[in-house]
N, C-alpha and C positions, 0 to 999 in steps of 0.2 A: 509508404510510412512506415519505419525500422523502430523495431522496441528492445531494448536492453534491460533486461531482468537481473540486477543485482539481489542474488539468493536463488536459491531452489528450496526451500521447503514448501508445505504446502499450500499459503498464499501464493505463492510465484508460479508452482505448479499449475494450479488454476487459473491464474491470471494469464499465463503464458498461453495456454492451451483456448481462453477465450479470445485474446487478439489473434489468434491465428484463425480462428472461426469467421471473425470478422474480417480475415484479407489483410492482416497486417504480417511482414516479416519479422521473427523473435528469435534472440538469442539470449538464453538463459545460463546468466553468469552464476558458477558454481565454486565452490574450492576444490571438490572432488568430480570431476568427471565421471568416475568409473561408478560412483555411490549408485546404490542399487537403483534407488527410486529415479536419478537422473535419467539412469539407462533406460528404465522403463518409460519415463515420458519422452526420453527422443523415439523408443520403439512407437507410441501410441502418437505420436506426432512427427512421421519421417520431415513434415518440413522445417520442424523446428530446429536451430542450431543450438548445441550447448559450447559452453568457454568458459573462461575465467571471468572473474566479476572485470576485469581491464577490457576483457575482450567484448562484455555488454556494454561497456560504457561506449568505449569506442563507434560499435556498432550503431547503438541506438539513435536516434535522432528525437526519441523522447525517452526515458528512462524510468524505471518503476524499480522503486529501493522497497525490498521486502524481505527483510532479514530482523531477529529479535533487537529488538530494542536496546539491549547493553552490548552488541556488536555492529550498532550502526555507523558511528563516526570511522570504525576502524575500515567497514565495508567501504565506505566513500574513499578512504586514502590507498585502500586495495585498487580501486577502481581506477583511480587517478583523479585528483581534483580537476587536474586541467583538461580532464576529457569530458568533464561535468560543465563545462564553459557555456553558457548559452542556453544550453538545454533545458527543458521542463523535465522535472525529477517529480512524480508520483511519489509523495512518501506516506507507504501503508503504516510505519514503525508506530509502538507504544512504549513507554517508559516501563514495562513492568519488569519488578524488581525480582531478583532471584527466591525473595522470601515467600512463602504460602501464604495464601489469601487468609484475609478475616473474616471469618462467619459470610462467607461466599465474594469477598470483596478483595479484587487484587491489591497489590502495594507497589507503588509506583516508587522510581528513584529520584523523580522529579517534583517541586513543591507547586501550590497553587499558581504561584506566580512566576512560571516558567514553565517552558516545554521543550521537550524533545527534539523536536521540528526548529525550534530557535535556534537550539544549539548547532542541528546540522547547516541550517542556510548559513549562519557565521561561519561554519568550517568550511564553505563551498560558497563563497559571497557572489560569483558569478553564476552559479547556478538557480536555478527558477522553481522553488520547491512550492508545490499543491499539496497539500493535506487531503489523502483520498483512501476508502480501503479500511479504514481503521475502526469500524464501529460496527463489524456486521461479520458474520459467521462466513468462511470459505465458501460454505456450500449454497451461500447466497448471493453470491458477488457476479453472477453473470446470470441472465434473466432470469431474475427470481420470480417465483409465481407467490404472490399472496391476495387469488382469489381477483385480479386484474387491477390490483390497488398497487400503485408504484411505490416504492419506498423512498424515503430521502437520504440523500447521501451528503452531509455537511463536508464543505471544502473552505478552503482557507491559503492564503499566500500573496505575497506583496506583488504577483505581474500578473495583468488584467489579461495579456492575451493569453498568457500561459494557461490561467484558470480558464479560457473558453475553449481550447483544446480538450482540457480534461472534462470539461462539461457535455462536450461532444461524444467523448467516450462513454462519460457515463451514461448520455442516452441513449447511446446504442448497447450499452448492456442491462438497459432497463431501469433507470435509476432517475429519479427527480432531484435535482442537485439546488442545493442552497447556499450559497456564496455567504460566509460570515465574516469577511475581511481579510486584513491582512494578516502576516505569521504569528501574532499575537493572540489569535481566536484559537490556534491550537492548544491553548492552556483551557479551553473550555471544551475542545472536539476529542482532545485525547483521551480524557478521564470520560468518555460515553462509552468507551470498551469497558469499564468499571460495570456500567451500569449494563450494559449488554450482556455481561456476562453473568450479573448475578443470577438470572434464574439456573441458567444452567449450571451452577458450581453449588448452588443450596437444593435444586430440584430437577436436576438433569432435563430441564427445558430449555433447549437450542434452538428451536425454530421462530425468530420473532426478529423484528427491525423495526428501525424507526422511522415514523413520519411526521413531519411538522404540519399542522394543518392551519390554516387560513381563514380568517372572514373578508 
């Protein structure tokens, strides 16, 4: 299975390395292949490929969208909407505004009755978006160690088969997956990033994850 990653920030690089460790082929898409962090990632992951957003979109059987929320729509356009058609797109983005946090609470450019994922899905209707990896820090995105307790990853999306594929990936990465339904559920999942970040922004505590308990 081939993974095309749109984005080359820390989340993209962490996930790219994780997919390589799991035996996937990976192309890391970036605006600048000579960027220092990208060159270093390639040196540390010689089996990985680097290229443009479009290269990554064409390459991947599964796509990972991992850019800042404000750049997400443009990134899809640069990747080529037609290159995403029929493909599972793991959406890791959050609609974080440029304004600073208020008492540790991130500001979003969406409202409670909309989500960034809905906007992205509408912009690429033939792609199969699945929200994941947006509510945990990058150091815990692969094989997180919480004393033997698997953290919960909340996902949503309109395509059942795409969510099954993402669930398989999440299981291999060390998560328990909770499917919260269709794309509209991103209105609740995206703000989990706000909640996750509050202890970090107010007390510099970043070593935590969410767990859904069931009776």
